[in-house]
C-alpha positions in Angstrom: 0.0 0.0 0.0 3.0 2.3 0.4 3.7 2.2 -3.4 2.5 5.2 -5.3 -0.2 4.4 -7.8 2.0 5.7 -10.7 4.6 3.1 -9.8 2.1 0.3 -10.2 2.4 0.8 -14.0 6.2 0.4 -14.0 8.0 -2.8 -14.8 9.2 -4.5 -11.6 12.1 -6.8 -11.1 11.9 -9.1 -8.1 14.8 -10.2 -5.8 14.4 -12.5 -2.9 16.4 -11.9 0.2 19.5 -14.2 0.5 18.8 -15.6 -2.9 21.0 -14.9 -5.9 19.0 -14.8 -9.1 18.5 -12.5 -12.0 14.8 -11.9 -12.6 14.2 -12.7 -16.2 10.6 -13.6 -15.5 10.9 -16.7 -13.4 11.6 -14.9 -10.1 8.6 -12.6 -10.7 6.4 -15.7 -11.4 7.5 -17.2 -8.1 6.9 -13.9 -6.3 3.3 -13.7 -7.5 2.7 -17.4 -6.8 4.0 -17.2 -3.2 2.2 -14.0 -2.4 -1.1 -15.4 -3.8 -0.7 -18.5 -1.7 -0.4 -16.3 1.4 -3.1 -13.9 0.6 -5.7 -16.6 -0.2 -4.8 -18.8 2.8 -8.2 -19.5 4.4 -6.6 -19.6 7.9 -6.0 -15.8 7.7 -9.8 -15.3 7.4 -9.7 -12.7 4.6 -10.7 -15.4 2.0 -12.4 -18.7 2.2 -13.2 -21.6 -0.1 -16.5 -21.5 -1.9 -19.0 -23.8 -0.1 -19.9 -25.2 -3.5 -16.6 -25.5 -5.3 -13.3 -25.6 -3.3 -11.3 -24.7 -6.3 -12.8 -21.1 -6.1 -12.2 -18.5 -3.4 -14.7 -16.0 -2.0 -14.4 -13.1 0.5 -14.2 -14.6 3.9 -16.6 -14.1 6.8 -13.7 -12.7 8.9 -14.8 -14.0 12.3 -11.6 -12.6 13.7 -12.9 -9.1 13.2 -15.8 -9.7 15.6 -15.4 -7.5 18.7 -13.3 -4.8 16.9 -14.6 -1.3 17.0 -15.6 0.4 13.7 -12.3 2.2 13.2 -10.3 -1.0 13.7 -12.6 -2.9 11.4 -12.2 -0.3 8.6 -8.4 -0.5 9.0 -8.5 -4.3 8.6 -10.7 -3.9 5.6 -8.0 -1.8 3.9 -6.1 -5.1 3.4 -8.5 -5.7 0.6 -7.1 -2.5 -1.1 -3.8 -4.4 -1.2 -5.4 -7.5 -2.5 -7.0 -5.5 -5.3 -3.8 -3.9 -6.2 -2.0 -7.2 -6.2 -4.6 -8.8 -8.5 -4.6 -5.8 -10.8 -0.8 -5.7 -10.9 -0.6 -9.4 -11.7 -3.0 -9.0 -14.6 -1.2 -5.8 -15.8 2.1 -7.7 -15.8 0.7 -10.8 -17.4 1.3 -13.1 -14.5 -1.1 -15.9 -13.8 -2.8 -16.3 -10.4 -3.9 -19.9 -10.4 -6.6 -19.3 -7.8 -10.0 -18.8 -9.4 -12.5 -16.5 -7.6 -16.3 -17.1 -7.4 -18.2 -15.9 -10.4 -19.9 -12.9 -9.0 -16.6 -11.3 -8.0 -15.5 -11.2 -11.6 -18.8 -9.5 -12.4 -18.2 -6.9 -9.7 -14.8 -6.2 -11.2 -16.4 -5.7 -14.6 -19.2 -3.6 -13.2 -21.8 -6.2 -14.2 -25.0 -6.7 -12.2 -25.2 -9.8 -10.1 -28.3 -12.0 -10.1 -30.0 -14.9 -8.3 -28.2 -17.5 -10.4 -24.8 -16.3 -9.1 -25.9 -17.4 -5.6 -25.6 -21.1 -6.5 -21.8 -20.7 -6.7 -21.4 -19.6 -3.1 -24.3 -21.2 -1.2 -26.1 -24.0 -3.0 -28.5 -24.6 0.0 -29.6 -21.0 0.2 -30.0 -21.0 -3.6 -32.3 -24.0 -3.4 -34.2 -22.9 -0.3 -35.1 -19.5 -1.8 -36.2 -21.2 -5.0 -38.4 -23.6 -2.9 -40.2 -20.6 -1.3 -41.7 -19.8 -4.7 -43.5 -23.2 -4.7 -45.2 -22.6 -1.3 -48.8 -21.5 -0.9 -49.6 -18.4 1.1 -50.4 -20.5 4.1 -47.2 -22.6 3.9 -45.2 -19.4 3.5 -46.8 -18.0 6.7 -45.6 -21.0 8.7 -42.0 -20.1 7.8 -42.4 -16.9 9.9 -40.0 -15.0 7.6 -39.4 -11.3 7.6 -37.1 -9.0 5.7 -34.0 -9.7 7.9 -31.1 -12.1 8.0 -29.0 -13.2 11.0 -25.2 -13.0 10.8 -23.6 -16.4 11.3 -20.8 -15.3 13.7 -22.1 -12.2 15.4 -25.8 -13.4 15.5 -26.6 -9.8 14.7 -30.0 -9.3 13.0 -29.6 -7.4 9.7 -32.6 -5.7 8.1 -32.8 -6.3 4.3 -34.7 -3.0 3.9 -35.7 -0.2 6.2 -38.0 -1.5 9.0 -37.5 -5.0 7.6 -38.0 -6.7 11.0 -41.6 -5.6 10.9 -42.4 -6.7 7.4 -43.6 -10.3 7.0 -42.8 -12.2 3.8 -45.9 -13.0 1.7 -46.6 -14.3 -1.8 -47.1 -10.7 -2.8 -43.6 -9.5 -1.7 -41.7 -12.8 -2.1 -39.9 -11.7 -5.3 -38.7 -8.6 -3.5 -37.6 -10.7 -0.5 -35.5 -13.0 -2.8 -34.0 -10.0 -4.5 -33.1 -8.3 -1.2 -31.7 -11.6 0.2 -29.6 -12.2 -2.9 -28.3 -8.6 -2.9 -27.2 -9.0 0.7 -25.4 -12.3 0.2 -23.6 -11.2 -3.1 -23.0 -7.5 -2.3 -24.1 -5.8 0.9 -22.6 -8.5 3.3 -19.1 -7.7 1.9 -19.6 -4.1 0.9 -16.6 -2.6 2.7 -14.2 -5.3 1.6 -15.5 -5.3 -1.9 -15.2 -1.5 -2.1 -11.5 -1.6 -1.1 -10.8 -4.6 -3.4 -12.2 -2.7 -6.4 -10.5 0.6 -5.5 -7.1 -1.2 -5.4 -7.8 -3.1 -8.6 -8.8 0.1 -10.5 -5.7 1.9 -9.3 -3.8 -0.4 -11.6 -6.3 -1.1 -14.4 -9.1 1.5 -14.8 -12.6 0.1 -14.8 -13.3 1.4 -18.3 -10.5 -0.7 -19.8 -12.2 -3.9 -18.4 -15.5 -3.3 -20.4 -14.3 -5.3 -23.4 -14.3 -8.6 -21.4 -17.0 -10.8 -20.1 -16.6 -12.6 -16.7 -15.5 -15.8 -18.4 -12.7 -14.1 -20.3 -11.6 -12.2 -17.2 -11.2 -15.5 -15.3 -9.2 -17.0 -18.1 -7.0 -13.9 -18.2 -6.3 -13.9 -14.5 -6.1 -17.7 -14.1 -4.6 -18.6 -17.4 -5.3 -20.9 -20.3 -4.3 -24.1 -18.7 -2.9 -27.1 -20.7 -5.8 -29.3 -20.1 -4.9 -33.0 -20.3 -7.7 -34.5 -22.4 -6.5 -38.1 -21.8 -6.7 -37.5 -18.0 -10.1 -35.8 -18.5 -11.4 -38.8 -20.5 -10.0 -41.4 -18.1 -11.8 -39.7 -15.1 -15.2 -39.2 -16.8 -18.3 -41.2 -15.8 -20.9 -41.9 -18.5 -24.5 -41.7 -17.3 -28.0 -41.6 -18.7 -28.3 -43.0 -22.2 -24.5 -43.2 -22.5 -24.4 -45.7 -19.6 -26.3 -48.1 -21.7 -24.1 -47.7 -24.7 -20.6 -46.4 -23.8 -19.4 -46.8 -27.4 -22.1 -44.6 -28.8 -20.8 -42.5 -31.8 -21.7 -39.3 -29.9 -19.2 -40.1 -27.2 -16.5 -40.8 -29.8 -17.3 -37.5 -31.5 -17.2 -35.6 -28.2 -13.6 -36.6 -27.4 -12.5 -36.1 -31.0 -13.9 -32.6 -30.9 -12.4 -31.8 -27.5 -9.0 -33.4 -28.2 -8.5 -32.5 -31.8 -10.7 -29.7 -32.9 -11.0 -27.4 -29.8 -8.3 -24.9 -28.9 -7.0 -24.6 -25.3 -9.4 -21.6 -24.8 -12.3 -23.7 -26.1 -11.4 -26.6 -23.8 -11.2 -24.2 -20.8 -14.5 -22.6 -21.7 -16.1 -26.1 -22.0 -14.8 -27.1 -18.6 -16.0 -23.8 -17.2 -19.4 -24.3 -18.7 -19.8 -27.8 -17.2 -18.0 -27.4 -13.8 -18.2 -23.6 -13.1 -14.5 -23.0 -13.4 -11.9 -23.3 -16.0 -9.4 -24.7 -13.5 -8.3 -28.2 -12.8 -7.2 -29.4 -9.3 -3.5 -30.0 -8.8 -4.2 -33.8 -8.7 -5.9 -33.7 -12.0 -9.5 -34.6 -12.9 -9.6 -37.4 -10.4 -9.6 -34.7 -7.7 -12.6 -32.8 -8.9 -14.8 -31.8 -5.9 -18.4 -30.7 -5.5 -18.7 -29.3 -1.9 -17.0 -27.9 1.1 -16.3 -31.3 2.6 -14.0 -32.1 -0.3 -16.3 -34.8 -1.6 -14.9 -36.2 -4.9 -17.3 -35.8 -7.8 -16.0 -37.0 -11.2 -16.8 -35.2 -14.4 -19.8 -37.0 -15.8 -21.5 -36.9 -19.2 -25.2 -37.7 -19.2 -26.8 -38.8 -22.4 -30.1 -37.3 -23.2 -32.5 -37.6 -26.2 -32.6 -34.9 -28.8 -36.3 -34.5 -28.1 -35.5 -33.4 -24.6 -33.0 -30.7 -25.7 -31.0 -29.9 -28.8 -28.4 -28.0 -26.8 -25.9 -29.3 -24.3 -26.8 -28.4 -20.7 -24.8 -28.3 -17.5 -25.2 -28.8 -13.7 -22.0 -27.2 -12.4 -22.6 -28.2 -8.8 -22.1 -31.8 -9.9 -19.6 -31.4 -12.7 -22.2 -32.7 -15.1 -22.6 -32.2 -18.8 -25.9 -33.2 -20.4 -25.0 -34.2 -24.0 -27.8 -35.0 -26.5 -27.3 -38.0 -28.8 -26.5 -36.0 -32.0 -26.9 -37.4 -35.5 -23.6 -36.0 -36.7 -20.3 -34.8 -35.4 -20.7 -31.4 -37.2 -24.0 -30.7 -35.4 -22.4 -31.6 -32.0 -19.4 -29.3 -32.6 -21.7 -26.5 -33.6 -23.9 -26.8 -30.5 -20.9 -27.2 -28.1 -19.2 -24.1 -29.7 -22.4 -22.1 -29.2 -23.1 -22.9 -25.6 -19.6 -22.4 -24.3 -19.7 -18.8 -25.5 -22.9 -18.0 -23.8 -23.5 -17.1 -20.2 -25.6 -19.9 -18.7 -27.2 -20.3 -15.3 -30.0 -22.1 -13.4 -33.4 -20.6 -13.7 -36.1 -20.5 -11.0 -38.1 -23.3 -12.4 
């Protein structure tokens, strides 16, 4: 934080104390890698693993800040100014930070609005429970005794989601507003001070206007890199389900691996992985270490065969590393459809 903003745009050479080395790029890479490991260490409390995908990091709940007065809390939050500067400087210098963030943080950096679908990537249970409320009758909803408040996990403080929220009961009439307020709190208001400092630090290095040419998928790829995805490892650790479980030699499966292994570029492979699992990253242990929840439960990549009458487009369930792949009639049609969906923003609707 002591570095003047103008110096963040200069070319830096790194030298480690008591180590003799000329920085021709390798030392800088190690510097960024080591600092990133320390910054994103969950034990520090500033960042934590996503409850849905342990390969992604989200802003931590910071239980260690409980009990501090407002001035001390604000001082601690300025650490996020450094984090923002660090991420911006790494991107500016072209260094990869191989630690993906949760999706809505990339949207915040880009100035994009967040939405209900983003909630599934940080709290799958809350995402499902809010969706389930839409299926309740007025009487069933009244039994839930909900109002426009949330209770903080660590402080047990009751936070109003809108003015006088503790005196406003949730009904069918205002349910949509309640879901919108709850989503806004979990994705924005809960971490408002940390997020503000993070973005201020990032924009000191790369102005917000320069980020407008990217979408959130491209930004993740820029910051986390185009990894050399091992298609053989991917294939060896994939489970076939649905219609493909009945016929594992179906032509569509052969076409899929030919397209991924021979036709797709590294960027397209990364986008496909991002489409199906929620991140373009692969764990250090390879595809056999893909996880689906905070307990570290292993969940292999799985391809579910579906009939063309059900859908002509591939679909995904990122919480379960699952790709729904129709039984196409030609390799060309499959390639066209895969290429289409991996370049679109997809999410779960409130069905």
